[in-house]
One Martini backbone bead per residue (centre of mass of N, CA, C, O) as a GRO file, in nm:
protein
   82
    1MET     BB    1  10.961   9.578  11.344
    2THR     BB    2  10.627   9.478  11.357
    3ILE     BB    3  10.315   9.644  11.379
    4VAL     BB    4   9.992   9.529  11.479
    5THR     BB    5   9.699   9.683  11.349
    6ARG     BB    6   9.424   9.814  11.218
    7ILE     BB    7   9.583  10.009  11.038
    8THR     BB    8   9.788   9.811  10.908
    9LYS     BB    9   9.566   9.635  10.784
   10LEU     BB   10   9.401   9.845  10.623
   11PHE     BB   11   9.682   9.970  10.465
   12ASN     BB   12   9.922   9.776  10.434
   13ILE     BB   13  10.131   9.827  10.678
   14ARG     BB   14  10.402   9.816  10.914
   15HIS     BB   15  10.332  10.104  11.036
   16PRO     BB   16  10.146  10.336  11.249
   17ILE     BB   17  10.212  10.561  11.003
   18ILE     BB   18  10.083  10.889  10.914
   19GLN     BB   19  10.112  11.119  10.692
   20GLY     BB   20  10.062  11.435  10.674
   21GLY     BB   21   9.932  11.703  10.538
   22MET     BB   22  10.164  11.923  10.346
   23HIS     BB   23  10.203  12.223  10.255
   24HIS     BB   24  10.461  12.239  10.000
   25VAL     BB   25  10.572  11.910  10.077
   26GLY     BB   26  10.345  11.696   9.957
   27PHE     BB   27  10.525  11.497   9.781
   28ALA     BB   28  10.664  11.224   9.638
   29GLU     BB   29  10.947  11.274   9.783
   30MET     BB   30  10.795  11.205  10.062
   31ALA     BB   31  10.586  10.973  10.036
   32ALA     BB   32  10.758  10.734   9.933
   33PRO     BB   33  10.957  10.698  10.176
   34VAL     BB   34  10.740  10.645  10.383
   35SER     BB   35  10.628  10.392  10.246
   36ASN     BB   36  10.902  10.236  10.222
   37ALA     BB   37  10.923  10.240  10.555
   38GLY     BB   38  10.594  10.152  10.635
   39GLY     BB   39  10.413  10.374  10.586
   40LEU     BB   40  10.183  10.651  10.507
   41GLY     BB   41  10.192  10.833  10.245
   42MET     BB   42  10.145  11.190  10.137
   43ILE     BB   43   9.965  11.377   9.918
   44THR     BB   44   9.908  11.723   9.848
   45ALA     BB   45   9.659  11.866   9.665
   46LEU     BB   46   9.676  12.180   9.729
   47THR     BB   47   9.966  12.217   9.595
   48MET     BB   48   9.828  12.184   9.336
   49PRO     BB   49   9.721  12.369   9.056
   50ASP     BB   50   9.596  12.094   8.930
   51ALA     BB   51   9.476  11.795   8.818
   52GLU     BB   52   9.720  11.725   8.637
   53ALA     BB   53   9.938  11.756   8.857
   54LEU     BB   54   9.825  11.540   9.043
   55GLU     BB   55   9.843  11.304   8.849
   56LYS     BB   56  10.151  11.325   8.810
   57GLU     BB   57  10.224  11.280   9.111
   58ILE     BB   58  10.100  11.002   9.139
   59ARG     BB   59  10.272  10.867   8.919
   60LYS     BB   60  10.540  10.929   9.052
   61CYS     BB   61  10.489  10.771   9.313
   62ARG     BB   62  10.442  10.496   9.174
   63SER     BB   63  10.747  10.493   9.064
   64MET     BB   64  10.874  10.502   9.378
   65THR     BB   65  10.639  10.290   9.467
   66ASP     BB   66  10.467   9.975   9.589
   67LYS     BB   67  10.326  10.123   9.806
   68PRO     BB   68  10.117  10.267   9.999
   69PHE     BB   69   9.919  10.569   9.935
   70GLY     BB   70   9.807  10.908   9.964
   71VAL     BB   71   9.548  11.170   9.941
   72ASN     BB   72   9.513  11.495  10.042
   73LEU     BB   73   9.197  11.645  10.105
   74THR     BB   74   9.059  11.955  10.109
   75ILE     BB   75   8.754  12.091  10.288
   76LEU     BB   76   8.834  12.360  10.307
   77PRO     BB   77   8.885  12.650  10.225
   78MET     BB   78   9.036  12.804   9.987
   79PHE     BB   79   9.346  12.979   9.914
   80LYS     BB   80   9.262  12.964   9.610
   81ASP     BB   81   9.177  13.016   9.305
   82ILE     BB   82   9.000  12.836   9.038
   0.00000   0.00000   0.00000
């Protein structure tokens, strides 16, 4: 069953479920299955050590799903030095 809401239309997803950003587990291996199941999977940028690793994770997620997914960007103070 597909539920149609403003969220499902906006993100082109089947179910109004958006995976939250989860530090240390928000990788492509979690985001892609959520997206493949009809929700909006999320990669957590804070988990990545640098921009190159984030880019690699985004490419990996793209290879695992043709569905929409997002990247959670933390705007709070950093937990680690840059």
